[in-house]
C-alpha positions in Angstrom: 82.9 151.1 67.8 79.4 151.7 68.7 77.5 148.5 66.9 77.9 144.8 67.0 80.9 145.5 69.0 81.8 145.3 72.4 84.3 147.7 71.1 87.6 146.5 72.7 90.6 145.1 71.8 93.2 143.4 74.6 96.9 143.4 74.3 97.9 141.1 76.7 101.8 140.8 77.5 102.7 137.5 79.4 106.3 138.4 79.8 105.3 141.6 81.4 101.7 140.3 82.8 100.6 143.7 81.4 97.2 144.2 79.8 96.4 147.0 77.8 93.0 147.9 76.3 92.7 149.5 72.9 89.4 150.7 71.2 88.2 149.0 68.3 88.5 151.7 65.5 85.5 151.8 63.0 88.4 152.7 60.3 90.1 149.3 60.9 86.3 147.8 60.7 85.7 149.6 57.6 89.3 148.7 55.7 89.4 144.8 57.2 86.1 143.9 58.0 86.4 141.5 61.0 87.8 138.5 62.4 90.6 136.9 60.3 90.7 140.7 58.4 91.4 142.5 61.7 93.4 139.5 63.3 95.9 139.6 60.2 95.9 143.2 60.9 97.1 143.3 64.2 98.9 139.9 63.9 101.4 142.2 61.9 101.2 145.4 64.0 102.6 143.0 67.0 104.7 140.4 64.6 108.0 140.8 66.3 106.4 139.2 69.6 105.3 136.0 68.1 101.6 136.7 68.9 98.5 134.8 68.7 95.5 136.5 67.8 91.8 135.9 68.5 89.2 137.6 67.5 85.2 137.5 66.7 83.7 138.0 62.9 81.7 141.1 62.5 78.3 139.3 62.9 79.6 136.9 65.4 77.0 136.5 68.1 74.3 137.9 66.2 70.8 136.6 64.6 72.4 136.0 61.6 72.2 131.9 60.6 75.7 130.5 61.4 77.3 133.4 63.2 79.2 131.3 65.5 83.0 132.0 64.4 85.7 133.3 66.0 89.1 133.0 64.5 92.6 132.0 66.0 95.5 133.7 64.1 99.3 132.9 64.6 102.0 131.7 62.9 102.2 127.8 62.7 104.7 125.8 64.3 104.0 123.5 61.6 104.2 125.3 58.4 105.9 128.7 59.3 103.1 130.6 57.6 100.4 132.7 59.0 97.3 130.6 59.4 93.8 130.8 60.8 91.8 128.4 62.8 88.3 128.6 63.5 86.7 128.7 67.0 83.1 127.2 66.9 80.6 125.5 69.3 79.8 128.8 71.4 83.3 130.1 72.5 82.8 132.7 69.4 80.0 134.3 70.9 81.0 134.0 74.5 84.3 135.9 73.6 82.5 138.9 72.0 79.8 138.8 74.5 82.7 138.8 77.3 83.4 142.3 76.4 86.6 141.7 74.2 86.1 141.7 70.3 90.0 140.7 69.8 93.0 139.5 72.0 96.8 140.1 70.9 98.7 137.6 73.2 102.1 138.2 73.1 105.5 137.3 74.8 106.4 134.4 77.0 105.2 133.7 80.8 108.0 133.0 82.9 105.5 130.4 84.7 102.2 128.5 83.7 99.2 131.0 83.7 96.0 131.1 82.3 93.5 134.1 81.1 90.3 134.6 82.3 87.7 136.9 80.2 84.3 138.1 81.8 82.3 141.3 81.9 84.9 143.4 79.9 87.6 142.4 82.5 90.8 140.6 81.2 92.8 138.9 84.0 96.2 136.7 83.9 96.0 134.2 87.0 98.2 131.5 87.8 98.0 127.9 86.7 100.6 126.2 88.2 97.9 123.7 89.6 96.8 123.2 86.0 100.1 122.3 84.2 100.0 118.4 83.9 96.3 118.0 83.4 94.4 117.1 80.6 92.2 119.3 79.0 89.3 117.9 80.5 90.5 118.3 83.8 91.7 121.4 83.2 88.4 122.7 82.2 86.6 121.3 85.0 88.8 122.9 87.5 88.4 126.6 85.8 84.6 125.6 85.5 84.3 124.9 89.5 86.7 127.8 90.6 84.6 130.4 89.2 81.1 128.6 89.7 80.0 128.4 86.3 79.6 125.4 83.8 79.1 127.6 81.0 82.8 129.0 80.8 84.2 128.3 77.7 87.7 127.0 77.7 90.6 127.1 75.0 93.1 124.8 76.6 96.2 122.7 75.8 96.9 119.1 77.2 100.1 117.6 77.9 101.2 117.7 74.0 101.1 121.3 74.1 103.0 121.4 77.1 105.8 119.1 76.2 105.8 120.8 72.5 104.5 118.4 70.4 104.1 119.6 66.9 100.8 118.1 66.9 99.3 119.5 69.9 96.1 121.3 69.3 94.2 124.2 71.1 91.4 122.4 72.3 87.4 123.6 72.8 86.4 122.9 76.4 86.5 118.9 76.2 86.5 118.7 72.6 88.7 118.9 69.2 88.8 122.2 67.7 89.8 123.0 64.2 93.3 124.1 64.9 94.9 122.3 62.7 98.0 124.1 62.7 100.0 122.9 66.0 98.8 126.1 68.1 98.7 124.1 70.9 102.5 123.7 70.7 102.6 128.2 70.4 100.4 128.3 73.6 102.8 125.6 75.5 105.8 127.7 74.3 104.3 130.9 76.0 103.5 128.8 79.0 99.6 129.6 78.5 97.8 126.6 79.5 94.1 128.1 78.7 91.7 131.1 78.1 88.6 131.0 79.8 85.7 133.1 78.7 81.9 134.2 79.5 80.1 136.6 78.0 77.4 138.4 79.6 77.2 141.0 77.7 74.8 142.7 75.0 75.5 144.1 71.2 73.8 147.5 69.8 72.5 147.2 66.4 72.5 150.3 64.3 69.2 149.4 62.9 67.4 146.8 64.8 64.4 146.6 62.7 66.1 146.3 59.1 68.4 143.9 60.6 66.3 141.4 62.6 63.8 141.3 59.6 66.6 140.8 56.8 68.0 138.0 59.1 64.6 136.3 59.3 64.1 136.4 55.5 67.7 135.1 55.1 67.0 132.2 57.5 63.7 131.3 55.9 65.4 131.1 52.7 68.1 128.7 54.0 65.7 126.2 55.5 64.8 125.0 52.3 68.7 124.1 52.0 69.8 120.8 50.3 71.1 120.3 54.2 67.6 119.9 55.6 66.7 116.3 57.2 70.6 116.1 57.3 72.5 116.0 60.6 75.8 115.0 61.8 79.4 114.1 60.9 77.8 110.8 59.3 76.0 112.7 56.6 79.0 115.0 55.7 81.1 112.0 55.3 78.4 110.6 53.0 78.5 113.7 51.2 82.2 113.4 50.7 82.0 110.2 49.2 82.3 107.5 52.2 78.8 106.3 51.7 79.1 103.9 54.6 79.9 106.5 57.2 76.2 106.9 58.3 75.8 103.4 59.0 79.2 102.9 60.1 79.0 105.4 63.0 75.0 105.0 63.7 75.2 102.1 66.4 77.3 104.6 68.4 74.7 107.7 67.7 73.3 109.3 70.9 72.3 112.7 69.6 73.9 115.5 67.1 74.7 119.0 68.5 75.0 122.4 66.2 77.2 125.2 66.9 75.7 128.7 68.1 72.8 129.7 65.8 73.7 127.4 63.0 70.8 125.5 61.4 73.2 122.1 60.7 73.8 120.1 63.4 77.3 119.6 62.8 78.6 117.7 65.9 77.8 114.2 66.7 77.6 112.6 70.3 78.5 109.4 70.6 78.6 107.0 73.2 81.1 104.6 73.8 80.7 103.1 76.9 76.9 102.9 77.2 73.6 102.2 74.7 73.4 105.2 72.9 69.3 105.2 73.2 69.9 105.7 76.9 68.1 108.9 77.6 68.3 108.6 81.4 71.5 109.6 83.5 74.2 107.5 82.4 75.9 105.4 85.1 79.5 106.1 83.8 81.1 109.6 84.4 81.4 110.3 80.7 80.1 107.6 78.5 80.9 109.1 75.4 82.5 112.1 73.2 81.4 114.9 70.8 82.6 114.6 67.7 83.5 117.7 66.1 85.5 117.3 63.1 84.9 114.9 60.3 88.5 114.3 59.2 89.4 113.1 62.8 87.2 110.5 62.4 87.8 109.5 58.6 91.6 109.3 59.2 90.9 106.7 62.0 88.5 104.7 59.8 90.8 104.8 57.3 93.3 103.3 59.6 90.9 100.1 59.6 89.4 100.9 63.2 85.9 100.5 64.0 83.5 103.4 64.9 83.9 102.2 68.4 87.8 102.1 68.4 87.6 105.5 66.3 85.8 106.8 69.2 88.0 105.8 72.0 91.4 107.1 70.5 89.7 110.6 69.4 88.5 110.8 73.0 92.3 109.9 74.4 93.4 112.7 71.6 91.1 115.2 72.9 92.4 114.7 76.7 95.8 115.0 75.3 95.1 117.8 73.2 96.6 116.2 70.2 95.4 116.9 66.5 93.4 114.0 65.6 93.7 114.0 61.9 97.1 114.5 61.8 97.9 111.3 64.7 95.8 109.3 62.1 97.8 110.4 59.5 101.0 109.6 61.0 99.5 106.2 62.2 98.6 105.6 58.7 102.2 106.1 57.4 103.6 104.0 60.1 101.3 101.2 59.3 99.9 101.3 63.0 96.1 99.8 62.3 95.3 98.6 65.6 93.6 100.0 68.8 96.9 99.2 71.3 99.6 99.8 68.7 97.9 103.4 67.8 97.0 103.8 72.0 100.9 103.4 72.6 101.9 106.2 69.6 100.1 108.8 71.5 101.6 110.2 74.6 105.0 111.0 72.6 103.1 111.5 69.3 104.9 114.2 67.0 106.1 114.1 63.7 106.0 116.0 60.3 102.1 115.6 58.7 102.4 115.0 55.1 99.4 116.4 53.2 99.2 119.6 55.5 96.4 122.1 54.1 98.4 124.6 51.6 96.8 128.0 52.2 95.7 130.1 55.3 92.8 128.0 56.2 91.9 124.9 58.5 91.1 122.0 56.7 88.1 121.7 59.2 85.9 122.3 56.4 86.1 120.0 53.3 87.0 121.5 50.1 84.0 121.2 48.1 80.5 122.1 48.5 78.2 120.1 50.8 74.7 119.2 50.2 74.3 122.2 47.6 74.9 123.3 44.1 77.0 126.3 44.0 77.0 126.4 39.8 80.6 125.3 40.2 82.1 123.4 37.2 81.5 119.3 37.5 85.1 118.6 36.9 86.5 120.2 39.8 88.5 122.6 38.3 86.6 125.9 40.0 86.7 124.0 43.9 89.8 125.1 45.0 89.6 129.0 44.4 85.7 128.6 45.4 86.5 127.2 48.7 89.4 129.3 49.5 87.0 132.6 49.0 84.3 131.1 50.7 86.4 130.2 53.9 87.4 134.1 53.5 83.9 135.4 54.0 83.3 133.0 56.5 86.4 133.7 58.3 85.5 137.9 57.9 82.0 137.9 58.9 82.2 135.2 61.7 80.1 132.3 59.8 80.4 128.6 60.2 83.0 127.7 57.9 81.4 124.1 57.4 78.0 125.7 56.9 78.9 128.5 54.5 79.7 125.6 52.2 76.1 124.2 52.6 74.0 127.8 52.0 74.3 129.4 49.1 71.9 131.7 50.1 74.8 133.0 52.3 75.8 135.6 49.6 78.4 138.2 49.9 76.3 140.8 49.1 73.6 139.7 51.9 76.1 139.5 54.5 77.6 142.6 53.8 74.2 144.6 53.7 73.9 142.7 56.8 76.9 144.1 58.1 76.1 147.8 57.1 72.8 147.3 58.7 74.0 146.3 62.0 77.0 148.6 62.3 75.9 152.1 60.0 79.3 152.2 58.4 78.6 151.3 54.8 81.1 149.3 53.8 81.4 148.8 50.1 81.7 145.7 48.1 85.0 146.8 46.6 86.5 146.7 50.3 85.2 143.6 50.9 86.9 142.2 47.9 90.2 143.7 49.3 89.8 142.3 52.6 89.0 138.8 50.7 92.0 139.1 48.8 94.3 140.1 51.6 93.0 137.1 53.8 93.3 134.4 51.1 96.9 135.7 50.6 97.8 135.0 54.0 
């Protein structure tokens, strides 16, 4: 496909170490839009090989507000169902600009390996020296090896290597939206990590129209209910944890937004130094980036302080553990002290109660944030509305949290932008069908 695309699908067979490249067919985009829609198609095409599919949305990496999202799709080791997990921060954008729109990773390697994608090239490389390292060590090793600190790394830690059902695919040093145990799948495939670096460009069918519409939409969005708010504390407050901002405030150093997303949804906290310090810290890493409200909320409900919660989540991130799942098991087991929870982490595993139903990650809460979408006050419409909004986000590549804050990001406007960008004239009927299929799983 000529526009808004790198025009490549990489089919990577870890068993044979063979990599095949396919063109992204315009007909596939017209029928499935992008993101989770095409991921789903590719998953079923290679289903017998138990694949992991990673794809960018149709608008990922563009000027459209919130266009940060890429999507991981696979059969969840926890649920046995086809599920999608969001990839945020800047990794989604880097994937598309690395020269690949979609990756199909199939088969099982006989030894630890990692994938390196850059400049339209996909390589399978030996990861013997990375196996056994935590996600921080693995990320730093790869970045040092290629000489580029902007390389984005999706990695598993010791939890994924040992096959824990709580294992998560991390995003650089931090937690991701993987709430499905995809880290266990990568461990089973002996795939330590996927490293991507994007230096490419995207062509736009109607650049003037696309830029004008993107800027007009951003102007509308800037007046939304999220304006003046930032970070995880304000998200917790919007979800009913009114003391969330004050509980977290003493640790906050700064807030960080994902690629081209107006709301800074991530909060960097200092755990070992004064959060108000603005000079170079004395310790190697004084804190961590909190990327998931549910991780923080889970340990808050265990009775930990914000500082204790941050310390545990830092360890979870390094081990490649899903912090929300870990906190759920700790709460169930009555573990409510820092040392008890810390001792649980190295062997953490087990079934997770209340695992989200449906194909979408619980990375995004199941209700509007800061905005009025005209839903029934009794909450009876929330579930169906949320599933449809997530489907739209996962098809177009819009941040799944931000789409819950911005009613201005309508299906009609996103479809109009997609058509301006691609020139394909995808219809509203096609979009509705794609949404239905993705929601169905």
